[in-house]
PLY file of the C-alpha trace (Angstrom):
ply
format ascii 1.0
element vertex 98
property float x
property float y
property float z
element edge 97
property int vertex1
property int vertex2
end_header
122.10 90.95 61.70
121.58 94.09 63.63
117.97 93.03 64.52
119.14 89.72 65.73
121.55 91.46 68.09
119.03 93.70 69.33
116.61 90.83 69.88
119.11 88.78 71.76
120.01 91.90 74.03
116.44 92.40 74.91
115.97 88.64 75.65
119.04 88.72 77.86
117.80 91.76 79.74
114.44 90.07 80.34
116.12 86.92 81.52
118.21 88.94 83.97
115.13 90.55 85.27
113.36 87.11 85.84
116.49 85.83 87.85
115.03 87.48 90.83
112.36 84.82 91.06
115.00 82.22 91.33
116.67 83.94 94.30
113.45 84.77 96.14
113.69 88.39 95.54
110.67 90.52 94.52
110.90 92.76 91.53
111.00 95.75 93.97
114.45 94.64 95.10
115.90 94.55 91.55
117.74 97.54 89.98
115.62 97.60 86.91
112.25 99.18 86.78
111.27 98.38 83.25
112.90 96.50 80.40
111.53 95.68 76.94
110.51 97.85 74.06
108.65 101.17 73.69
105.56 102.02 71.67
107.81 102.43 68.55
109.66 99.15 69.04
112.98 100.55 70.38
114.52 98.73 73.27
114.14 100.40 76.66
115.60 99.93 80.09
114.74 102.18 82.99
116.95 101.48 86.06
116.64 102.88 89.63
119.38 105.56 89.09
117.03 107.27 86.42
114.08 107.42 88.82
113.70 110.84 90.49
110.19 110.45 91.96
107.79 107.45 92.60
104.30 107.68 94.08
101.54 105.29 95.04
97.98 105.83 93.64
96.11 103.75 96.27
92.70 104.38 94.59
93.77 102.66 91.41
96.35 100.26 92.70
99.16 101.68 90.89
102.74 102.85 91.56
104.12 105.52 89.12
107.81 106.00 88.46
109.03 109.20 87.05
112.37 109.06 85.40
114.90 111.37 83.56
114.68 111.17 79.83
116.19 114.01 77.53
113.67 113.26 74.80
110.47 113.37 76.86
109.05 115.87 79.38
106.65 113.28 80.83
108.74 110.09 81.23
107.08 107.81 83.46
106.34 104.02 83.99
103.27 102.81 85.70
103.00 99.43 87.51
99.43 98.28 88.00
98.37 95.69 90.57
95.30 93.57 90.88
94.43 94.53 94.47
95.28 96.86 97.31
97.32 94.05 99.23
99.68 93.36 96.41
100.22 97.10 95.83
101.01 97.63 99.48
103.41 94.65 99.49
105.24 95.96 96.45
105.31 99.35 98.02
106.83 98.18 101.25
109.54 96.13 99.37
110.22 99.12 97.26
110.79 101.44 100.27
112.91 98.86 102.04
115.22 98.22 99.00
115.40 101.67 97.47
0 1
1 2
2 3
3 4
4 5
5 6
6 7
7 8
8 9
9 10
10 11
11 12
12 13
13 14
14 15
15 16
16 17
17 18
18 19
19 20
20 21
21 22
22 23
23 24
24 25
25 26
26 27
27 28
28 29
29 30
30 31
31 32
32 33
33 34
34 35
35 36
36 37
37 38
38 39
39 40
40 41
41 42
42 43
43 44
44 45
45 46
46 47
47 48
48 49
49 50
50 51
51 52
52 53
53 54
54 55
55 56
56 57
57 58
58 59
59 60
60 61
61 62
62 63
63 64
64 65
65 66
66 67
67 68
68 69
69 70
70 71
71 72
72 73
73 74
74 75
75 76
76 77
77 78
78 79
79 80
80 81
81 82
82 83
83 84
84 85
85 86
86 87
87 88
88 89
89 90
90 91
91 92
92 93
93 94
94 95
95 96
96 97
């Protein structure tokens, strides 16, 4: 029963994240940076209020978000992009909407 509620919660959260596509918003405009499960299978949701630093790694087409987590000293989420143009587009939207 508990596992079903947890699964339903994760699916609802993922559904909310994908709603941005229906309203022509990029993911950079949304309040959630990452939603899903961690490497241990625990649900995780990182929102913009937890982020204290983000930086662009242009050479690797990545944007790294560092967030506050009492259980981890190196809590970060990395978003990877296929090319420089998509990295730059996401970065510009991120700066405008932050």
